[in-house]
RONU-849657 format. One record per residue (C-alpha): x, y, z; residue in one letter. Coordinates in pm, 1 decimal, m for minus. Example, Ala and Ser with C-alpha at 12.3 -4.5 7.8 and 13.67 -1.06 7.14 Angstrom:
BEGIN
1230.0 m450.0 780.0 A
1367.0 m106.0 714.0 S
This chain:
BEGIN
9431.0 m15693.4 m12172.2 X
9158.3 m15511.5 m11967.2 X
9019.3 m15207.4 m12147.3 X
9052.0 m14876.3 m11976.9 X
8747.7 m14768.5 m12171.0 X
8546.6 m15039.7 m12007.0 X
8664.3 m14948.2 m11653.8 X
8604.8 m14581.5 m11703.4 X
8259.2 m14634.9 m11839.3 X
8177.2 m14825.2 m11523.9 X
8289.0 m14529.8 m11318.4 X
8072.4 m14293.2 m11512.9 X
7772.5 m14523.6 m11489.2 X
7812.2 m14519.8 m11114.1 X
7803.7 m14139.7 m11122.0 X
7464.8 m14145.3 m11287.1 X
7310.7 m14418.1 m11083.5 X
7421.2 m14289.3 m10741.7 X
7140.1 m14055.3 m10633.6 X
7355.4 m13876.5 m10379.5 X
7575.6 m13724.5 m10644.7 X
7317.1 m13607.8 m10896.8 X
7372.0 m13248.6 m10776.6 X
7731.3 m13242.2 m10896.4 X
7616.4 m13319.1 m11248.5 X
7453.6 m12986.5 m11284.4 X
7649.4 m12684.4 m11396.9 X
7843.4 m12568.6 m11701.8 X
8198.9 m12693.5 m11628.4 X
8294.6 m13044.2 m11723.1 X
8334.6 m13280.3 m11427.4 X
8682.5 m13439.1 m11464.4 X
8849.5 m13735.1 m11298.4 X
9200.3 m13855.4 m11394.8 X
9420.7 m14126.7 m11248.8 X
9793.8 m14098.5 m11199.9 X
9991.8 m14345.0 m11425.7 X
10103.7 m14665.5 m11269.7 X
10386.1 m14899.0 m11394.2 X
10622.2 m15161.2 m11262.5 X
10984.4 m15083.0 m11190.1 X
11188.6 m15093.3 m11513.6 X
11470.8 m15302.2 m11352.2 X
11219.3 m15559.7 m11232.8 X
11057.4 m15583.4 m11572.1 X
11394.4 m15620.1 m11748.3 X
11506.5 m15891.4 m11503.3 X
11180.1 m16087.0 m11570.2 X
11231.1 m16051.7 m11949.3 X
10939.8 m15821.4 m12002.7 X
10943.7 m15518.7 m12239.1 X
10697.6 m15237.3 m12199.6 X
10479.0 m15093.1 m12477.1 X
10455.9 m14772.5 m12282.4 X
10177.2 m14602.6 m12096.1 X
9858.6 m14494.8 m12270.2 X
9593.7 m14255.3 m12146.4 X
9241.6 m14333.0 m12256.7 X
8978.9 m14066.1 m12195.3 X
8603.6 m14140.3 m12181.7 X
8357.5 m13858.1 m12232.1 X
7991.2 m13873.9 m12157.5 X
7721.0 m13610.3 m12149.4 X
7444.6 m13656.7 m11897.1 X
7105.0 m13479.3 m11879.8 X
7004.7 m13405.4 m11516.7 X
6713.1 m13181.9 m11411.7 X
6687.8 m13036.4 m11761.7 X
7062.2 m12953.1 m11767.9 X
7343.0 m13126.6 m11951.7 X
7687.0 m13190.9 m11789.2 X
7987.6 m13345.1 m11942.5 X
8181.7 m13599.9 m11741.2 X
8533.5 m13689.5 m11839.6 X
8733.6 m13981.7 m11686.6 X
9095.1 m14052.6 m11780.8 X
9260.3 m14386.9 m11708.8 X
9609.4 m14502.3 m11767.6 X
9724.8 m14843.4 m11880.6 X
10085.5 m14975.2 m11900.3 X
10144.6 m15309.8 m12073.5 X
10448.4 m15538.7 m12078.7 X
10506.2 m15833.9 m12307.9 X
10742.1 m16127.9 m12314.2 X
10817.5 m16334.8 m12618.7 X
10797.2 m16703.9 m12523.6 X
10906.3 m17006.6 m12714.4 X
10622.1 m17253.0 m12740.0 X
10821.1 m17528.3 m12910.9 X
10625.1 m17671.1 m13189.8 X
10401.3 m17364.7 m13209.5 X
10696.5 m17129.9 m13244.6 X
10739.8 m16794.8 m13071.8 X
10453.3 m16582.8 m12947.6 X
10397.0 m16289.6 m12719.1 X
10190.2 m16479.9 m12457.1 X
10358.0 m16348.8 m12147.6 X
10154.7 m16033.1 m12079.6 X
10152.7 m15802.2 m11771.8 X
9921.1 m15508.8 m11748.8 X
9887.1 m15234.0 m11488.2 X
9577.6 m15015.0 m11498.9 X
9511.9 m14704.1 m11289.4 X
9152.3 m14588.2 m11266.1 X
9037.9 m14285.0 m11060.8 X
8847.6 m14367.5 m10744.8 X
8590.9 m14089.9 m10841.7 X
8509.6 m13936.1 m10507.7 X
8224.8 m13696.4 m10467.3 X
8122.0 m13554.0 m10132.3 X
8362.1 m13804.0 m9964.1 X
8201.5 m14108.0 m10125.6 X
8391.2 m14337.9 m10359.2 X
8177.9 m14402.2 m10670.4 X
8403.4 m14611.9 m10892.8 X
8255.1 m14963.3 m10868.6 X
8589.8 m15117.8 m10932.8 X
8655.7 m15059.3 m10563.8 X
8394.9 m15318.6 m10475.2 X
8492.2 m15567.5 m10743.8 X
8629.7 m15903.0 m10630.3 X
8912.4 m16068.2 m10821.4 X
8659.1 m16315.3 m10956.0 X
8460.6 m16030.8 m11104.2 X
8772.4 m15859.3 m11234.1 X
8885.5 m16180.8 m11416.3 X
8549.8 m16191.1 m11588.7 X
8630.1 m15840.3 m11722.3 X
8963.3 m15981.8 m11840.1 X
8784.3 m16270.7 m12013.7 X
8546.2 m16027.5 m12193.5 X
8839.2 m15811.9 m12315.8 X
9097.0 m16087.9 m12395.8 X
8974.7 m16255.8 m12710.9 X
9014.4 m16628.3 m12698.0 X
9029.9 m16673.3 m12320.1 X
8796.8 m16949.0 m12194.1 X
8739.4 m17207.7 m11925.2 X
8857.8 m16976.1 m11642.8 X
8872.0 m17145.1 m11300.1 X
9019.9 m17028.4 m10973.7 X
9327.0 m17219.1 m10862.9 X
9468.6 m17048.2 m10554.0 X
9490.5 m16711.2 m10365.9 X
9774.7 m16542.9 m10175.0 X
9865.0 m16206.4 m10022.8 X
10137.9 m15996.8 m10185.7 X
10283.4 m15661.4 m10073.5 X
10192.3 m15402.5 m10336.9 X
10238.4 m15026.8 m10284.7 X
10258.1 m15077.2 m9908.4 X
9940.2 m15275.2 m9891.1 X
9858.9 m15641.0 m9851.6 X
9692.2 m15724.2 m10177.6 X
9502.7 m16042.3 m10252.6 X
9635.6 m16200.5 m10575.3 X
9415.2 m16469.0 m10723.0 X
9551.5 m16724.3 m10966.1 X
9323.3 m16878.3 m11239.0 X
9370.0 m17149.4 m11486.9 X
9229.7 m17087.0 m11837.8 X
9267.6 m17176.6 m12202.3 X
9392.3 m16917.3 m12450.9 X
9347.7 m16935.6 m12832.4 X
9658.8 m16807.3 m13005.0 X
9788.3 m16792.0 m13361.9 X
9653.2 m17049.8 m13606.5 X
9374.5 m17119.1 m13364.0 X
9603.9 m17324.7 m13143.8 X
9495.2 m17356.4 m12784.7 X
9736.7 m17306.0 m12492.5 X
9666.9 m17361.5 m12123.7 X
9752.1 m17045.5 m11929.5 X
9752.4 m16902.8 m11581.1 X
9599.7 m16566.7 m11510.2 X
9692.9 m16365.6 m11196.1 X
9461.7 m16076.9 m11091.3 X
9485.8 m15821.1 m10811.3 X
9363.9 m15476.1 m10710.8 X
9469.7 m15219.1 m10448.6 X
9359.5 m14871.4 m10355.5 X
9647.7 m14626.3 m10357.8 X
9594.6 m14253.1 m10307.4 X
9307.7 m14140.0 m10521.0 X
9322.5 m14437.6 m10760.5 X
9249.8 m14802.1 m10785.2 X
9537.2 m15000.6 m10931.5 X
9450.7 m15328.7 m11116.2 X
9718.2 m15561.5 m11239.6 X
9687.9 m15875.8 m11454.3 X
9943.5 m16129.0 m11557.0 X
9889.2 m16404.3 m11818.1 X
10140.2 m16675.1 m11921.1 X
10144.4 m17037.6 m12042.6 X
10110.9 m17306.0 m11772.2 X
10408.8 m17492.2 m11913.6 X
10635.5 m17211.3 m11782.8 X
10640.9 m17315.4 m11420.5 X
10875.5 m17037.4 m11312.5 X
10681.3 m16752.1 m11461.9 X
10450.0 m16716.8 m11160.7 X
10740.1 m16581.7 m10958.5 X
10811.4 m16324.4 m11229.8 X
10456.4 m16201.8 m11238.3 X
10440.3 m16174.1 m10859.3 X
10768.7 m15979.6 m10860.5 X
10623.7 m15739.6 m11123.1 X
10324.9 m15683.7 m10896.7 X
10545.8 m15617.5 m10598.4 X
10748.7 m15370.1 m10807.0 X
10447.1 m15151.8 m10912.4 X
10503.4 m14776.7 m10877.7 X
10229.8 m14514.5 m10847.3 X
10244.0 m14249.5 m10955.1 X
10480.9 m14347.8 m11236.2 X
10627.4 m14140.0 m11515.2 X
10393.5 m14161.7 m11814.5 X
């Protein structure tokens, strides 16, 4: 759904553009940042009919030149994806119910959080989703509500959109997006499902409430 690689690249860009942290980019050792894995409770996923594809770690490496010296920066993110096979009637079965949990390191240097994801609104996050989810268009905000996630009140925004699926068929979907700060990481979760499944919203919200961090990779 949302690419770890894109999120990590944003964090690394922030490191370079933030003048206050240029000093840490000098030296011989690689500068490393890694998130702890995040996932939803297995029982909650099973009850909602979702199966996990497991947790992946995606590492982004960049080498920067600062003051005539080169420094390698490594950022590791984790992504856990769940899918639900849904019956679309005339269109047959398709894996359109998707729930994704991403953990991305806050990237703190000298007490300052540099990962720009921390400042992203849900509207901006859903634009990332749209850029990474091929065939998602006509995204419009529908509603917003607070949900308890990892001990925090998280704002979950619901969007309507159109998704292009197999055989170029178009399906109206809802997209739910939220983000929380937990420990040293930001946790982003996204749920997408067809609008015709009225009860699926409750499943997605329950999966968000059941997020665990750190989780076993």
